N, C-alpha and C positions, 0 to 999 in steps of 0.2 A: 712403280715400288723397287726395282732394280736399279732405275737411273737415279732415284734419291740416294739409296746405298752406295753407289758409284761415286757421285756429287759428295756425298760426305765423306768417304775414304779419300777421294782426291783433297778436299780441305785439310783433313787431318794429315795426311802427307806432307802437304805443302807446308803445314803450321810446324812440323817438325824439322821440315827441311829449314825452312827460316832459324829457328833455334839453334840447329846445329851449327848452321855456318854463319852464324853471328849476325844476320840482317837486323836492320832496325828493327824495334819492337813495334812501331806503327803498323809493319806488315801484318803482325798477329792479329790486330784487329780489322785490318782491312780483309783480311782472309776470311774472316768470320760471315763476311758478306757474301750470300750465295750468288754463283755466277761470275760477277763483273769482279769481285776480290780475288778468287784463285786467275782469273785470265788477267787480270793487272800484274799481278806477281809473276806469272809465267812470262809475259811479255818484257817485263823490266829487270826480272833478276834470273830467270831461268833459261830463257833463248839465247841472252848474250853470252852466256857462259857456255852453250852447247855450240854456236856457231861463231861467236867473234866475228861477225861482220860488220860491217860499216853503218847498214841499215837497223841491223839489229842495236848496236850501240847506241844510234840516233834516236830509236825507239823507245829504248830503255831510257835514255836521260830525259827524255820529254814525260815517262811515265814518272821517274823518280822525281822530277821537279813537281808534278802535279801532286803527288802522295807525300813527297818532303822537301819542300821548298827551300828548307834552310840548309840541307845537306851540304852543299857545297861549301857556303860559310862557315857551316860548324866544322867541316874537314879543314879547312884553311887555318881556321883559329887553332884548333888541336896542333896542327904542323908549325904553326908559328910560335905557339907557346913551348913548344918540346925541341923544336931546332932554330935557334935564331939565327936564320941566315938570310941572306939577301933574296934569295928564291923563294922563301917563307913569308917574307915581308910582301914581296912583289905579288905573290898568289893572293894573300890576303887583303892587300889594298886594292886590287884590280877587281877583287869579288865585292868588296864593299863599295867600289865605284859603281859598278855594274849594278848594284841593287839602290843605288842613289843616295847612300850614306856618306856621302864626300868628306864630310868633318873627320868621321871616323878614319876613312881612307887617309886623310892628310896626317893625321896623327901617325897611323901605321908606317906609312911612307918615312915621316919625319923620325920615327923611332929607329928606323934601319940604317940612317945617315949618321953613322959615327966609325970612329975608329979608322981602319983602312978604307972604310966604305962611305967615309964623309961625303964624297962626290960621287958615288956610285951612279953612272948614267941612266941607268934603268929606273932606279927609284927616283932620282931627280926629274926623270920624264914623267913618272907615274903621279908625283906630287903635283907638277906643273898641269896636267890633265885634270886631277882632282880640284886644285886650284882655280883652275877656270871655269869647270863645272859648277863651283860652288860660287860662281858670281865675282872672282878677285882676279881679273886679267893682269893686274901689276905685280900680285904673288907670283903668278904663274909666269911671267915676264922675267922676273928675278929669278926663279929658280932655274929656267932655260938659260939665262945669262951665266950662272954658276955652272951647269951643264956644258956650256960651250967653253967657258975660261977653263976647266979643268980637264975636259976631255975632247981636246981638238980633233982627234980623230973618228968621233963617234958619229956617225951619220943615221938620220930618221927622217924620211918624208913627213911621217905625221908630225914630229916633232918640230920641223921646219915650218909646217902649216899651223900648227898651234902657237908657234912664235908670232908669224903674219897676225892671227887674228888677236893675239894678246895685246900686241901693238895697237890694231884696231880698236880693241876694246878699250885701252887708255886713253884713246884720240889722237895717237900720234899717226896720223892717217898717211904723211910722208914717208916716213920709214915703213909702216904697213904695205903701201903700195910696191915699194921696193922689194920687201920679201915676198910678199903675192906675186910680183913678175917672175922672180927666181924661183919659187917652188912650183909654179904653176907649168914651168916647162920642162920638169920632169915627173911631178906627182903621177903616180900610179892610178889613173883615174879621173873623174871628172868634177871632184868636188873643189879642188883647188882652183881649176878654171873659173867655175860658177862663182865662187866666193870673191876672187879676183873682180869678175866681171860687175859684181854687186858693189864692190869698192869705188871701181871705176865709175859707176854711174854716179855715185855719192860725191865724187869729188869734180863731177863735172864733165868727164870724159866719156860721153853716152856713145859716140861713134865705137870708139875702141872695145867699149862695151858690149856692143851689139855683135863686132867682129869675133870677140872672144867666145860669145855664147853660140855664134852661128858655126863658130870652128868645133865646139863641143858637139853639136848635133850633127854636123858632116862627119865626124869621127865615129860618132855612134852609128850612122848609117853604113858604115863599112865593116863594123864590129861585129863578131861573130854573136848568135844568138845568148849565148851564157854571158858574155860580157854584158849585152845591152840589159839581161835582166838582173846581173848584180849590179848595176849602176844605175838602175830606172829611178831611183830617187832623184839624182843629180840630172840627169837628162830631161825627166819631169819638170825640175825647178829651172832647167835653162830654157825649155819652152815657155814656162810661164814670165820669166825674165824678157823674153824677146817679147810676149806679146803687150807687155806694159807700155 
């Protein structure tokens, strides 16, 4: 009996907390679920405020995503509607791309390319990424051409790799090989070399492809464990390509 009353008091207290602190109204309904509701609210909303630790914030983000998966998109949309800035457009477009809504992301990035920011490099790069993901390598390459022409000092390894992939997607394999070769020499991670090796194999340079993949695996053997863990996807891809 005492435990039931205590649980009820905790539920009521957390509901009051959610209302007073302006939390999403979804939480109020969640808190009506005995046991798991209050626990979820404590982990996602209360503990991060108390501890502000990286682990708490990570747990909170995960719980918030489960409870309210549209939270980040909604916040980015509101921010973009109130503040018509490059940062707001970039945040919204990036969130739309992350969710796979590439057409919406393309519209968002394009809407920011006006006036003084007609050739903003961050927006153009975001646009190119969304266009490529939407199956338009020619459009992505055109956006990157504009970025390069109007921002010669802007540097991005991810943008350079995307440029090579766009050329490959267009079927311009000779230029793609040259760009892959350049970006693979400095790209921070194994992805560029693995993609370069795949292209080399496709153009009939199997020996160089195998040497490039072997180099990926040699570097991986010498790398710290956390690096191997972060690069696991591309290290595994290199092994599969070598086994072909």
